[in-house]
mmCIF file of the C-alpha atoms, coordinates in Angstrom:
data_MODEL
# 
_entry.id   MODEL 
# 
loop_
_atom_site.group_PDB 
_atom_site.id 
_atom_site.type_symbol 
_atom_site.label_atom_id 
_atom_site.label_alt_id 
_atom_site.label_comp_id 
_atom_site.label_asym_id 
_atom_site.label_entity_id 
_atom_site.label_seq_id 
_atom_site.pdbx_PDB_ins_code 
_atom_site.Cartn_x 
_atom_site.Cartn_y 
_atom_site.Cartn_z 
_atom_site.occupancy 
_atom_site.B_iso_or_equiv 
_atom_site.pdbx_formal_charge 
_atom_site.auth_seq_id 
_atom_site.auth_comp_id 
_atom_site.auth_asym_id 
_atom_site.auth_atom_id 
_atom_site.pdbx_PDB_model_num 
ATOM 1   C CA . MET A 1 1   ? 85.135  125.035 87.968  1.00 0.00 ? 1   MET A CA 1 
ATOM 2   C CA . PHE A 1 2   ? 84.124  121.162 88.587  1.00 0.00 ? 2   PHE A CA 1 
ATOM 3   C CA . ASN A 1 3   ? 87.438  119.863 87.863  1.00 0.00 ? 3   ASN A CA 1 
ATOM 4   C CA . GLN A 1 4   ? 89.104  122.335 90.092  1.00 0.00 ? 4   GLN A CA 1 
ATOM 5   C CA . TRP A 1 5   ? 86.357  121.438 93.023  1.00 0.00 ? 5   TRP A CA 1 
ATOM 6   C CA . LEU A 1 6   ? 87.414  117.774 92.449  1.00 0.00 ? 6   LEU A CA 1 
ATOM 7   C CA . ARG A 1 7   ? 91.284  118.543 92.577  1.00 0.00 ? 7   ARG A CA 1 
ATOM 8   C CA . GLU A 1 8   ? 91.342  120.973 95.649  1.00 0.00 ? 8   GLU A CA 1 
ATOM 9   C CA . ASN A 1 9   ? 88.021  120.309 97.755  1.00 0.00 ? 9   ASN A CA 1 
ATOM 10  C CA . LYS A 1 10  ? 88.319  118.788 101.247 1.00 0.00 ? 10  LYS A CA 1 
ATOM 11  C CA . PHE A 1 11  ? 84.632  117.504 100.854 1.00 0.00 ? 11  PHE A CA 1 
ATOM 12  C CA . ALA A 1 12  ? 85.580  116.129 97.274  1.00 0.00 ? 12  ALA A CA 1 
ATOM 13  C CA . MET A 1 13  ? 88.621  114.514 98.960  1.00 0.00 ? 13  MET A CA 1 
ATOM 14  C CA . TRP A 1 14  ? 86.648  112.629 101.077 1.00 0.00 ? 14  TRP A CA 1 
ATOM 15  C CA . LEU A 1 15  ? 83.832  111.756 98.834  1.00 0.00 ? 15  LEU A CA 1 
ATOM 16  C CA . LEU A 1 16  ? 86.658  110.566 96.279  1.00 0.00 ? 16  LEU A CA 1 
ATOM 17  C CA . THR A 1 17  ? 88.096  108.407 98.944  1.00 0.00 ? 17  THR A CA 1 
ATOM 18  C CA . PHE A 1 18  ? 84.721  106.543 99.617  1.00 0.00 ? 18  PHE A CA 1 
ATOM 19  C CA . LEU A 1 19  ? 84.147  106.113 95.806  1.00 0.00 ? 19  LEU A CA 1 
ATOM 20  C CA . ARG A 1 20  ? 88.027  104.877 95.756  1.00 0.00 ? 20  ARG A CA 1 
ATOM 21  C CA . VAL A 1 21  ? 87.465  102.385 98.433  1.00 0.00 ? 21  VAL A CA 1 
ATOM 22  C CA . TYR A 1 22  ? 84.230  100.987 97.016  1.00 0.00 ? 22  TYR A CA 1 
ATOM 23  C CA . ILE A 1 23  ? 85.500  100.704 93.609  1.00 0.00 ? 23  ILE A CA 1 
ATOM 24  C CA . GLY A 1 24  ? 88.719  98.974  94.871  1.00 0.00 ? 24  GLY A CA 1 
ATOM 25  C CA . TYR A 1 25  ? 86.827  96.583  96.830  1.00 0.00 ? 25  TYR A CA 1 
ATOM 26  C CA . GLU A 1 26  ? 84.695  95.657  93.927  1.00 0.00 ? 26  GLU A CA 1 
ATOM 27  C CA . TRP A 1 27  ? 87.907  95.138  91.944  1.00 0.00 ? 27  TRP A CA 1 
ATOM 28  C CA . MET A 1 28  ? 89.836  93.314  94.397  1.00 0.00 ? 28  MET A CA 1 
ATOM 29  C CA . VAL A 1 29  ? 87.059  90.791  95.384  1.00 0.00 ? 29  VAL A CA 1 
ATOM 30  C CA . ALA A 1 30  ? 86.395  90.160  91.505  1.00 0.00 ? 30  ALA A CA 1 
ATOM 31  C CA . GLY A 1 31  ? 90.318  89.482  90.918  1.00 0.00 ? 31  GLY A CA 1 
ATOM 32  C CA . TRP A 1 32  ? 90.603  87.428  94.144  1.00 0.00 ? 32  TRP A CA 1 
ATOM 33  C CA . GLY A 1 33  ? 87.682  85.434  93.279  1.00 0.00 ? 33  GLY A CA 1 
ATOM 34  C CA . LYS A 1 34  ? 89.404  84.770  89.776  1.00 0.00 ? 34  LYS A CA 1 
ATOM 35  C CA . LEU A 1 35  ? 92.803  84.217  91.545  1.00 0.00 ? 35  LEU A CA 1 
ATOM 36  C CA . THR A 1 36  ? 91.759  81.549  93.806  1.00 0.00 ? 36  THR A CA 1 
ATOM 37  C CA . GLY A 1 37  ? 88.742  79.991  92.060  1.00 0.00 ? 37  GLY A CA 1 
ATOM 38  C CA . GLY A 1 38  ? 89.999  79.173  88.756  1.00 0.00 ? 38  GLY A CA 1 
ATOM 39  C CA . PHE A 1 39  ? 89.540  81.408  85.713  1.00 0.00 ? 39  PHE A CA 1 
ATOM 40  C CA . ASP A 1 40  ? 89.467  80.673  82.142  1.00 0.00 ? 40  ASP A CA 1 
ATOM 41  C CA . ALA A 1 41  ? 88.437  83.863  79.922  1.00 0.00 ? 41  ALA A CA 1 
ATOM 42  C CA . ALA A 1 42  ? 87.894  81.401  76.888  1.00 0.00 ? 42  ALA A CA 1 
ATOM 43  C CA . GLY A 1 43  ? 84.481  81.151  77.409  1.00 0.00 ? 43  GLY A CA 1 
ATOM 44  C CA . PHE A 1 44  ? 83.861  84.776  78.000  1.00 0.00 ? 44  PHE A CA 1 
ATOM 45  C CA . LEU A 1 45  ? 85.739  85.570  74.952  1.00 0.00 ? 45  LEU A CA 1 
ATOM 46  C CA . GLN A 1 46  ? 83.766  83.071  72.744  1.00 0.00 ? 46  GLN A CA 1 
ATOM 47  C CA . GLY A 1 47  ? 80.574  84.532  74.099  1.00 0.00 ? 47  GLY A CA 1 
ATOM 48  C CA . ALA A 1 48  ? 81.622  88.054  73.264  1.00 0.00 ? 48  ALA A CA 1 
ATOM 49  C CA . ILE A 1 49  ? 82.801  87.088  69.704  1.00 0.00 ? 49  ILE A CA 1 
ATOM 50  C CA . GLY A 1 50  ? 79.259  85.558  69.277  1.00 0.00 ? 50  GLY A CA 1 
ATOM 51  C CA . LYS A 1 51  ? 77.589  88.814  70.000  1.00 0.00 ? 51  LYS A CA 1 
ATOM 52  C CA . ALA A 1 52  ? 79.092  90.383  67.024  1.00 0.00 ? 52  ALA A CA 1 
ATOM 53  C CA . THR A 1 53  ? 76.654  88.758  64.461  1.00 0.00 ? 53  THR A CA 1 
ATOM 54  C CA . GLY A 1 54  ? 72.902  89.177  63.971  1.00 0.00 ? 54  GLY A CA 1 
ATOM 55  C CA . ASP A 1 55  ? 70.778  92.083  63.282  1.00 0.00 ? 55  ASP A CA 1 
ATOM 56  C CA . HIS A 1 56  ? 71.753  94.337  66.284  1.00 0.00 ? 56  HIS A CA 1 
ATOM 57  C CA . PRO A 1 57  ? 75.221  93.121  67.369  1.00 0.00 ? 57  PRO A CA 1 
ATOM 58  C CA . ALA A 1 58  ? 76.301  94.129  71.037  1.00 0.00 ? 58  ALA A CA 1 
ATOM 59  C CA . VAL A 1 59  ? 79.889  93.944  70.113  1.00 0.00 ? 59  VAL A CA 1 
ATOM 60  C CA . GLN A 1 60  ? 81.473  95.704  67.124  1.00 0.00 ? 60  GLN A CA 1 
ATOM 61  C CA . GLY A 1 61  ? 83.332  93.834  64.404  1.00 0.00 ? 61  GLY A CA 1 
ATOM 62  C CA . TRP A 1 62  ? 86.740  95.196  64.947  1.00 0.00 ? 62  TRP A CA 1 
ATOM 63  C CA . TRP A 1 63  ? 86.543  94.491  68.609  1.00 0.00 ? 63  TRP A CA 1 
ATOM 64  C CA . ALA A 1 64  ? 85.236  90.874  67.877  1.00 0.00 ? 64  ALA A CA 1 
ATOM 65  C CA . ALA A 1 65  ? 88.174  90.608  65.218  1.00 0.00 ? 65  ALA A CA 1 
ATOM 66  C CA . PHE A 1 66  ? 90.606  91.499  67.935  1.00 0.00 ? 66  PHE A CA 1 
ATOM 67  C CA . LEU A 1 67  ? 89.051  88.980  70.580  1.00 0.00 ? 67  LEU A CA 1 
ATOM 68  C CA . GLU A 1 68  ? 89.149  86.203  67.858  1.00 0.00 ? 68  GLU A CA 1 
ATOM 69  C CA . ASN A 1 69  ? 92.516  87.027  66.563  1.00 0.00 ? 69  ASN A CA 1 
ATOM 70  C CA . VAL A 1 70  ? 94.588  88.290  69.557  1.00 0.00 ? 70  VAL A CA 1 
ATOM 71  C CA . ALA A 1 71  ? 92.766  87.470  72.717  1.00 0.00 ? 71  ALA A CA 1 
ATOM 72  C CA . LEU A 1 72  ? 91.516  84.007  72.092  1.00 0.00 ? 72  LEU A CA 1 
ATOM 73  C CA . PRO A 1 73  ? 94.828  82.547  70.784  1.00 0.00 ? 73  PRO A CA 1 
ATOM 74  C CA . GLY A 1 74  ? 96.627  84.265  73.699  1.00 0.00 ? 74  GLY A CA 1 
ATOM 75  C CA . VAL A 1 75  ? 94.063  83.299  76.197  1.00 0.00 ? 75  VAL A CA 1 
ATOM 76  C CA . ASN A 1 76  ? 96.428  81.736  78.583  1.00 0.00 ? 76  ASN A CA 1 
ATOM 77  C CA . ILE A 1 77  ? 98.023  85.302  79.068  1.00 0.00 ? 77  ILE A CA 1 
ATOM 78  C CA . PHE A 1 78  ? 94.534  86.927  79.606  1.00 0.00 ? 78  PHE A CA 1 
ATOM 79  C CA . ASN A 1 79  ? 93.970  84.225  82.133  1.00 0.00 ? 79  ASN A CA 1 
ATOM 80  C CA . ILE A 1 80  ? 96.783  85.809  84.117  1.00 0.00 ? 80  ILE A CA 1 
ATOM 81  C CA . LEU A 1 81  ? 96.496  89.296  83.230  1.00 0.00 ? 81  LEU A CA 1 
ATOM 82  C CA . VAL A 1 82  ? 92.855  89.830  83.852  1.00 0.00 ? 82  VAL A CA 1 
ATOM 83  C CA . PRO A 1 83  ? 92.556  88.394  87.531  1.00 0.00 ? 83  PRO A CA 1 
ATOM 84  C CA . LEU A 1 84  ? 95.865  89.883  88.427  1.00 0.00 ? 84  LEU A CA 1 
ATOM 85  C CA . GLY A 1 85  ? 95.048  93.251  86.903  1.00 0.00 ? 85  GLY A CA 1 
ATOM 86  C CA . GLU A 1 86  ? 91.690  93.437  88.575  1.00 0.00 ? 86  GLU A CA 1 
ATOM 87  C CA . PHE A 1 87  ? 93.265  92.585  91.884  1.00 0.00 ? 87  PHE A CA 1 
ATOM 88  C CA . LEU A 1 88  ? 95.919  95.183  91.637  1.00 0.00 ? 88  LEU A CA 1 
ATOM 89  C CA . VAL A 1 89  ? 93.708  97.695  90.687  1.00 0.00 ? 89  VAL A CA 1 
ATOM 90  C CA . GLY A 1 90  ? 91.575  97.041  93.745  1.00 0.00 ? 90  GLY A CA 1 
ATOM 91  C CA . VAL A 1 91  ? 94.671  97.024  96.002  1.00 0.00 ? 91  VAL A CA 1 
ATOM 92  C CA . GLY A 1 92  ? 95.908  100.464 94.464  1.00 0.00 ? 92  GLY A CA 1 
ATOM 93  C CA . LEU A 1 93  ? 92.492  102.191 94.876  1.00 0.00 ? 93  LEU A CA 1 
ATOM 94  C CA . ILE A 1 94  ? 91.714  100.805 98.485  1.00 0.00 ? 94  ILE A CA 1 
ATOM 95  C CA . LEU A 1 95  ? 95.366  101.843 99.668  1.00 0.00 ? 95  LEU A CA 1 
ATOM 96  C CA . GLY A 1 96  ? 95.432  105.141 97.636  1.00 0.00 ? 96  GLY A CA 1 
ATOM 97  C CA . THR A 1 97  ? 98.880  103.826 95.740  1.00 0.00 ? 97  THR A CA 1 
ATOM 98  C CA . PHE A 1 98  ? 99.349  105.356 92.550  1.00 0.00 ? 98  PHE A CA 1 
ATOM 99  C CA . THR A 1 99  ? 95.267  106.026 92.465  1.00 0.00 ? 99  THR A CA 1 
ATOM 100 C CA . THR A 1 100 ? 95.077  107.752 89.215  1.00 0.00 ? 100 THR A CA 1 
ATOM 101 C CA . PHE A 1 101 ? 97.037  105.095 87.281  1.00 0.00 ? 101 PHE A CA 1 
ATOM 102 C CA . ALA A 1 102 ? 94.979  102.219 89.285  1.00 0.00 ? 102 ALA A CA 1 
ATOM 103 C CA . ALA A 1 103 ? 91.777  103.911 88.165  1.00 0.00 ? 103 ALA A CA 1 
ATOM 104 C CA . LEU A 1 104 ? 93.017  104.362 84.561  1.00 0.00 ? 104 LEU A CA 1 
ATOM 105 C CA . MET A 1 105 ? 93.745  100.532 84.480  1.00 0.00 ? 105 MET A CA 1 
ATOM 106 C CA . GLY A 1 106 ? 90.107  99.909  85.849  1.00 0.00 ? 106 GLY A CA 1 
ATOM 107 C CA . LEU A 1 107 ? 88.781  102.332 83.249  1.00 0.00 ? 107 LEU A CA 1 
ATOM 108 C CA . VAL A 1 108 ? 90.498  100.287 80.477  1.00 0.00 ? 108 VAL A CA 1 
ATOM 109 C CA . MET A 1 109 ? 89.270  96.988  81.718  1.00 0.00 ? 109 MET A CA 1 
ATOM 110 C CA . ASN A 1 110 ? 85.494  98.184  82.361  1.00 0.00 ? 110 ASN A CA 1 
ATOM 111 C CA . ALA A 1 111 ? 85.789  99.718  78.755  1.00 0.00 ? 111 ALA A CA 1 
ATOM 112 C CA . ALA A 1 112 ? 87.053  96.159  77.245  1.00 0.00 ? 112 ALA A CA 1 
ATOM 113 C CA . PHE A 1 113 ? 84.037  94.558  79.224  1.00 0.00 ? 113 PHE A CA 1 
ATOM 114 C CA . LEU A 1 114 ? 81.650  97.333  77.780  1.00 0.00 ? 114 LEU A CA 1 
ATOM 115 C CA . PHE A 1 115 ? 83.118  96.654  74.304  1.00 0.00 ? 115 PHE A CA 1 
ATOM 116 C CA . SER A 1 116 ? 82.676  92.714  74.883  1.00 0.00 ? 116 SER A CA 1 
ATOM 117 C CA . GLY A 1 117 ? 78.909  93.262  75.317  1.00 0.00 ? 117 GLY A CA 1 
ATOM 118 C CA . THR A 1 118 ? 78.935  93.097  79.237  1.00 0.00 ? 118 THR A CA 1 
ATOM 119 C CA . VAL A 1 119 ? 77.101  95.966  80.784  1.00 0.00 ? 119 VAL A CA 1 
ATOM 120 C CA . SER A 1 120 ? 76.429  94.763  84.310  1.00 0.00 ? 120 SER A CA 1 
ATOM 121 C CA . THR A 1 121 ? 78.405  97.286  86.893  1.00 0.00 ? 121 THR A CA 1 
ATOM 122 C CA . ASN A 1 122 ? 80.897  98.363  84.160  1.00 0.00 ? 122 ASN A CA 1 
ATOM 123 C CA . ALA A 1 123 ? 79.332  101.529 82.877  1.00 0.00 ? 123 ALA A CA 1 
ATOM 124 C CA . GLN A 1 124 ? 78.872  102.739 86.488  1.00 0.00 ? 124 GLN A CA 1 
ATOM 125 C CA . MET A 1 125 ? 82.195  101.878 87.533  1.00 0.00 ? 125 MET A CA 1 
ATOM 126 C CA . LEU A 1 126 ? 83.849  103.464 84.414  1.00 0.00 ? 126 LEU A CA 1 
ATOM 127 C CA . LEU A 1 127 ? 81.954  106.999 85.279  1.00 0.00 ? 127 LEU A CA 1 
ATOM 128 C CA . LEU A 1 128 ? 83.225  106.693 88.959  1.00 0.00 ? 128 LEU A CA 1 
ATOM 129 C CA . GLU A 1 129 ? 86.739  106.035 87.544  1.00 0.00 ? 129 GLU A CA 1 
ATOM 130 C CA . VAL A 1 130 ? 86.660  109.115 85.476  1.00 0.00 ? 130 VAL A CA 1 
ATOM 131 C CA . LEU A 1 131 ? 85.954  111.310 88.423  1.00 0.00 ? 131 LEU A CA 1 
ATOM 132 C CA . ILE A 1 132 ? 88.970  109.663 90.179  1.00 0.00 ? 132 ILE A CA 1 
ATOM 133 C CA . ILE A 1 133 ? 91.189  110.291 87.252  1.00 0.00 ? 133 ILE A CA 1 
ATOM 134 C CA . VAL A 1 134 ? 90.076  113.808 86.628  1.00 0.00 ? 134 VAL A CA 1 
ATOM 135 C CA . ALA A 1 135 ? 90.592  114.490 90.485  1.00 0.00 ? 135 ALA A CA 1 
ATOM 136 C CA . ALA A 1 136 ? 94.181  113.336 90.216  1.00 0.00 ? 136 ALA A CA 1 
ATOM 137 C CA . ALA A 1 137 ? 96.138  113.785 93.507  1.00 0.00 ? 137 ALA A CA 1 
ATOM 138 C CA . ASN A 1 138 ? 93.041  114.669 95.628  1.00 0.00 ? 138 ASN A CA 1 
ATOM 139 C CA . ALA A 1 139 ? 91.726  111.334 95.010  1.00 0.00 ? 139 ALA A CA 1 
ATOM 140 C CA . GLY A 1 140 ? 94.725  109.669 96.898  1.00 0.00 ? 140 GLY A CA 1 
ATOM 141 C CA . LYS A 1 141 ? 95.368  112.308 99.255  1.00 0.00 ? 141 LYS A CA 1 
ATOM 142 C CA . ILE A 1 142 ? 93.810  110.139 102.209 1.00 0.00 ? 142 ILE A CA 1 
ATOM 143 C CA . GLY A 1 143 ? 95.952  106.914 101.239 1.00 0.00 ? 143 GLY A CA 1 
ATOM 144 C CA . LEU A 1 144 ? 99.641  106.212 100.638 1.00 0.00 ? 144 LEU A CA 1 
ATOM 145 C CA . ASP A 1 145 ? 99.705  108.836 97.705  1.00 0.00 ? 145 ASP A CA 1 
ATOM 146 C CA . ARG A 1 146 ? 99.792  111.445 100.234 1.00 0.00 ? 146 ARG A CA 1 
ATOM 147 C CA . TYR A 1 147 ? 103.506 110.138 101.117 1.00 0.00 ? 147 TYR A CA 1 
ATOM 148 C CA . LEU A 1 148 ? 104.236 108.480 98.080  1.00 0.00 ? 148 LEU A CA 1 
ATOM 149 C CA . LEU A 1 149 ? 103.840 111.344 95.257  1.00 0.00 ? 149 LEU A CA 1 
ATOM 150 C CA . PRO A 1 150 ? 106.030 114.038 97.006  1.00 0.00 ? 150 PRO A CA 1 
ATOM 151 C CA . TYR A 1 151 ? 108.643 111.419 97.404  1.00 0.00 ? 151 TYR A CA 1 
ATOM 152 C CA . LEU A 1 152 ? 108.629 110.546 94.107  1.00 0.00 ? 152 LEU A CA 1 
ATOM 153 C CA . ARG A 1 153 ? 108.293 114.064 92.785  1.00 0.00 ? 153 ARG A CA 1 
ATOM 154 C CA . GLY A 1 154 ? 111.735 114.814 95.013  1.00 0.00 ? 154 GLY A CA 1 
ATOM 155 C CA . LEU A 1 155 ? 113.271 111.893 93.258  1.00 0.00 ? 155 LEU A CA 1 
ATOM 156 C CA . PHE A 1 156 ? 112.589 113.061 89.852  1.00 0.00 ? 156 PHE A CA 1 
ATOM 157 C CA . ARG A 1 157 ? 113.085 116.694 90.224  1.00 0.00 ? 157 ARG A CA 1 
ATOM 158 C CA . LYS A 1 158 ? 115.761 118.254 88.052  1.00 0.00 ? 158 LYS A CA 1 
ATOM 159 C CA . GLY A 1 159 ? 118.979 118.130 90.209  1.00 0.00 ? 159 GLY A CA 1 
ATOM 160 C CA . GLY A 1 160 ? 117.958 115.155 92.287  1.00 0.00 ? 160 GLY A CA 1 
ATOM 161 C CA . HIS A 1 161 ? 116.420 115.138 95.809  1.00 0.00 ? 161 HIS A CA 1 
ATOM 162 C CA . LYS A 1 162 ? 118.191 116.472 98.816  1.00 0.00 ? 162 LYS A CA 1 
ATOM 163 C CA . THR A 1 163 ? 119.692 114.258 101.438 1.00 0.00 ? 163 THR A CA 1 
ATOM 164 C CA . THR A 1 164 ? 119.628 114.401 104.971 1.00 0.00 ? 164 THR A CA 1 
ATOM 165 C CA . HIS A 1 165 ? 123.001 115.971 105.162 1.00 0.00 ? 165 HIS A CA 1 
ATOM 166 C CA . GLY A 1 166 ? 122.160 118.887 103.018 1.00 0.00 ? 166 GLY A CA 1 
ATOM 167 C CA . GLY A 1 167 ? 123.833 117.842 99.772  1.00 0.00 ? 167 GLY A CA 1 
ATOM 168 C CA . SER A 1 168 ? 122.243 116.484 96.654  1.00 0.00 ? 168 SER A CA 1 
ATOM 169 C CA . ALA A 1 169 ? 121.657 113.068 95.448  1.00 0.00 ? 169 ALA A CA 1 
ATOM 170 C CA . PRO A 1 170 ? 123.850 112.388 92.406  1.00 0.00 ? 170 PRO A CA 1 
ATOM 171 C CA . THR A 1 171 ? 122.222 113.025 88.915  1.00 0.00 ? 171 THR A CA 1 
ATOM 172 C CA . PHE A 1 172 ? 122.626 111.381 85.542  1.00 0.00 ? 172 PHE A CA 1 
ATOM 173 C CA . ASN A 1 173 ? 122.589 112.772 82.319  1.00 0.00 ? 173 ASN A CA 1 
ATOM 174 C CA . LYS A 1 174 ? 123.606 111.624 78.712  1.00 0.00 ? 174 LYS A CA 1 
ATOM 175 C CA . ARG A 1 175 ? 127.372 112.574 79.349  1.00 0.00 ? 175 ARG A CA 1 
ATOM 176 C CA . THR A 1 176 ? 127.621 110.718 82.703  1.00 0.00 ? 176 THR A CA 1 
ATOM 177 C CA . ALA A 1 177 ? 125.611 107.511 82.043  1.00 0.00 ? 177 ALA A CA 1 
# 
């Protein structure tokens, strides 16, 4: 019942738009700050690894092992992916473009920050992103998804999309490709 309300109700559509733009702004500003201000994840990663010790560790051992053995050696990649990812999630949410995917990627980053022992606004944003994901297309109706999703559905519909002259666009299958 609640899922249906989130997916179909016009009031929910407006509420989700407000939440989407708020979360998008937070992501975009965070990403832009890292893109323009110089960002090095090494200190954050080392701090998170350090939180995996003691009587009441804030970071679970399996996550600390991932950070120590994958993320820290690949910190140069994370120095690009994190700020760019944050910025693009923000832009996607603000514009309402690939809204569900943008919210999912934001949720993944918020979960990673929570796993790393950083609470801040991550739990709140994660919960709001869940609402956007559950709402699916209704969360992006007041945005570019209103036009983009029907266009993409037409492209991927069996038999291709209709052209302006009434014919079908060519389709490809295993025999013709």
